N, C-alpha and C positions, 0 to 999 in steps of 0.2 A: 095386518097387525096394526091396529090403531092405538096409539098412545093417548091417554087423556090429555086435554089441553094443558094441564099443569105439567105434565111430563114431557110433552113434545117441545123441542126447542128448534126453531127455524131461524135461519139467518135472515135478516132484513138488510136493506141497503145501509141502515144506520150501523149495523154491526160489522160491515165490511166497508171501510171508507172508500168513497168514490164509485161504488158498485151499484148497478141497477138491480132490481129484484131478480131478473133472469140471470144476471151474472152472479149474484150471491148464491142462487140455487145451484148453478153450474159448479161453482167453486166448492160447494159442500158435498156434492155427489161423489161417492167413492165407488168407482167403476173399474171394470177391466175391459169393457167393450163400449166405449163412448158412442160408437156408430149404432149400437142397438138402443141407446138412450134418447135418440132424437124423437120428438113427437110428444104426444099427450101422456104417455105412460112411462116417462123417464124413471119414476120411482121403482117400477118393476125391474128395470135393469140394475138398479142399486140393490134391490132385494135379492136378485139372482146372484150378484157378486157376494152378498152376505151369505147366501146358501152355499156357494162354492167354497168360500174360506172356512165356514162353519163345518161343512162336510169333511173337508180335508183335516181340519183340526180334530174333529171328533174321531175320525178313523185312526189318526195317529195316536190319539189318547187311548182308545180302546186296545190297540195293539200293544202299546207300551204298558198299559195297566195289566194286561194278561201276561206279558213277559215278566213283570215284577211279581205277579202272582205265582210264577213258576213254570209257565208254559210258553215257550218262544216259538213253537212250531205251528201255531194257529194263526191264520190270516183273519182279517176283519170279518169276512163273511162267515167263517167257521165260528168265530166268537159270537156273532149275532145269532146264528143258528143254535149254538149251544144254549145261550140264554133263553131263547124262545122255546126250545125243547123242554127246558126245565120249568118254564112259566107255569105257575099254578099246580105244578107237580102232576100234570095230566099228559098222557101220551099224545103225540101229534103225528098225523100222516104227512107225507111229502107235499101233497097238494095244499094242505092247510098251512104248512110252513111257508111255502111260496106265496100263497095268497096273503097271509098276514104281513109278511115282510116285503111284499110288493116286488118279488123277483119273478120276472117273466120266464127266464130260462131254468127249467127244472133240473137240467143237467148240472148246473152250478151248485144247487143245493144238494142234489143227490151225491155229487162228488164230495162235498163237505161232510155229509152224513157218513159216507163210506170211510172217509179219512178218520172221523171221530170214532166210528165203530172199531177200526183197527187200533186206535189209541185207547180203546176201552173207556171212553168218556161217555158214550151213549150206547144203548142196546136197542135192538129191534125185536118186536113181537108181531108175528103174522096173524092178523085177524081177518078172516075171509080172504079177499084177494089183495089186501093192502098191508103194508108193514107200518106199525105204529112205533114211534121212537120215544124213548125216555132217557133220563140221565142215570148213569151208574153211580155207585158210591164215589168213585174217583172223580166223575164229572161234577157231582154235588160238592165235593171237597174243593175242587178247583174254583167253582163258582163262589164258594164261601171265601176263598183267599182273594179272588177278584174283588168281591164286595169290601173286604177289609182294606185293600189297597185304595179302592175308590173312596172309602171313608176317610182315609188318612191324607190322600193327595188332592182330591177334588172337592169334597164337601166343605172343608174349611174356607174355601174361596167363594162359596155360594153365599152372597150377602146382599144387603140392600134390596132393590127391587127383585133381584133373582131369587131371593129367599121366599118370595110371595108365591106359595103353591097354587093359589087360584089364578094368578096372572100367568104362571107357566102353563097351567092347564089350558087357559084361553089361547096362548100362543100355539100350543100343540094342536088344538082344534083347528086353528087357522092354517097351520102347516098341512094338516090332513086334507083340508078343503083345497088348498093350493095344489097338493099332489093330485087330486082328482082333476083339476083343471089341466095340469100338464099331461096326465094320462089321456084325457079327451083330445088334447091338441096332438099328442103322439099318434092316436088313432086317425085323426084327420090327416096328418102329414103322411101316414102310411098309404092313404088312399089316393094321394096325388099322383 
């Protein structure tokens, strides 16, 4: 994620009295694992820490938003699956849900779908050998309430650079590229 030169603010020795360039950079890095930040790709460790705290904040937000929308019994995976099943109002197969959300373990998603079938938030229709899932009226109503809470609690805070839709799309594209790199690295690590 590259910021334009006008947006990027880097410390220089002048901004930290008595510090060398390397010391200034070290003092500005916000990390949870400094031992992984040694070497030429220290910024990657800083990005990884940003991903960790963003992921945890996002999952906490999604769960609390759904609770405020009236459903406390759904976990984060359930909520993400429900939203994706509803996406574009087209039925989805288990394999497609796993692929799109990048879940390796189909059992996790299958459990989530079974849970929401029992709650009557989704329904399944067997087409050939596969079950295709869609949202029920109750599922659509819950998603509508989730969207209302999101509109009241999250959207008013999105301002400044974060309100630039093109910039957010660029960041999303870079995150998808980064996920591909981590997937490739995971495959390489599995073969060791």
